[in-house]
C-alpha positions in Angstrom: -8.5 -19.5 0.0 -10.4 -16.2 0.1 -9.0 -13.3 -1.9 -7.1 -10.6 -0.1 -8.4 -7.2 -1.2 -5.5 -4.8 -1.5 -5.7 -1.0 -1.9 -2.7 0.5 -3.6 -1.6 4.0 -2.4 0.7 5.7 -4.8 0.5 4.4 -8.3 3.6 5.9 -9.9 6.2 3.6 -11.4 6.6 1.2 -8.4 3.0 1.4 -7.3 1.6 0.7 -10.7 4.0 -2.3 -11.0 2.9 -3.7 -7.7 -0.8 -3.2 -8.6 -0.4 -5.0 -12.0 1.5 -7.9 -10.3 -1.1 -8.2 -7.6 -3.9 -8.0 -10.1 -2.7 -10.9 -12.3 0.2 -12.8 -10.8 -0.3 -13.3 -7.1 -2.7 -16.1 -6.2 -5.2 -15.1 -3.6 -4.7 -11.3 -4.1 -6.7 -8.8 -5.9 -6.5 -5.0 -6.1 -9.7 -3.5 -4.9 -8.9 0.2 -5.1 -6.2 2.6 -6.0 -5.3 6.2 -4.9 -2.7 8.7 -6.0 -1.9 12.3 -5.2 -2.2 12.9 -8.9 -5.8 12.1 -9.7 -5.0 11.4 -13.4 -2.5 8.7 -12.4 -5.1 7.0 -10.1 -7.8 7.2 -12.8 -5.6 5.8 -15.5 -4.6 2.7 -13.5 -8.1 2.4 -12.2 -9.4 2.1 -15.8 -6.6 -0.2 -16.8 -7.2 -2.7 -14.0 -11.0 -2.2 -13.8 -11.0 -1.2 -10.1 -12.3 1.8 -8.3 -10.2 4.9 -7.7 -10.5 6.3 -4.2 -10.5 10.0 -4.1 -8.7 10.1 -0.7 -6.7 8.0 1.6 -9.5 8.0 4.2 -12.0 6.8 1.5 -9.6 4.0 0.5 -9.1 2.9 4.1 -12.8 2.9 4.8 -13.6 0.5 1.9 -14.8 -2.9 3.2 -13.2 -4.5 0.1 -9.7 -3.3 1.3 -8.2 -5.8 3.7 -4.6 -4.6 3.2 -2.7 -1.7 1.7 0.4 -1.4 -0.4 2.0 1.9 0.4 4.0 2.9 -2.7 3.9 6.7 -2.3 6.8 9.0 -1.7 9.0 8.4 1.4 7.7 11.4 3.4 4.2 9.9 3.4 5.1 6.4 4.5 5.0 6.8 8.3 1.7 8.7 8.5 0.1 6.3 6.0 1.4 3.3 8.1 -0.2 4.9 11.2 -3.5 5.5 9.4 -3.7 2.0 7.9 -2.9 0.4 11.2 -5.6 2.5 12.9 -8.0 1.3 10.2 -7.1 -2.3 11.0 -5.5 -3.0 7.6 -2.6 -5.3 6.9 0.3 -3.2 5.5 3.0 -3.6 2.9 5.2 -0.5 2.6 8.0 0.4 0.2 11.3 1.3 1.9 12.2 3.3 3.8 9.6 3.9 6.5 11.1 7.4 7.1 14.4 9.2 7.3 13.4 10.3 10.9 13.8 7.6 13.6 11.1 9.2 15.7 8.6 8.8 12.9 9.7 5.2 12.4 9.1 4.5 16.1 5.7 6.1 16.0 4.6 4.1 12.9 5.9 0.8 14.5 4.1 1.6 17.7 0.8 2.1 15.7 1.3 -1.3 14.0 2.0 -3.0 17.4 -1.1 -1.4 19.0 -3.3 -2.5 16.1 -1.7 -5.9 15.9 -1.8 -5.9 12.0 0.6 -7.7 9.7 3.3 -5.3 8.5 6.0 -5.8 5.9 8.6 -3.5 4.4 9.6 -4.1 0.7 13.3 -4.5 0.3 14.6 -5.3 -3.1 18.1 -6.8 -2.9 18.7 -5.8 -6.6 22.5 -6.4 -6.3 22.2 -9.8 -4.8 23.2 -12.4 -7.4 20.4 -14.7 -6.2 17.7 -12.1 -6.9 
């Protein structure tokens, strides 16, 4: 099985956790780039994981080594980032919620449908006893 190269957008607490797990505990996955609105956060995780830091979302989405993205940034950025990733032909994992605005959710889902890319929302059922 070929590795799936994943770019992580937003490397605060949850994004850094996802990046570390993807880097070492998910067979067939590898982090190939990171990006954060705070350059020092992106740089620190980049150095820790030994992966490039992309200085912009556009740069990350243009990297041939990025097959998929994990969107772990703040909620208000989710829908536009989903649209951009879909238009770039990348598979998408996004933390919840997509948006607090149903029109934005619909627009993001339409972009995913047009692009025909895989799309998943992260939903942690932390209060589920089985979790």
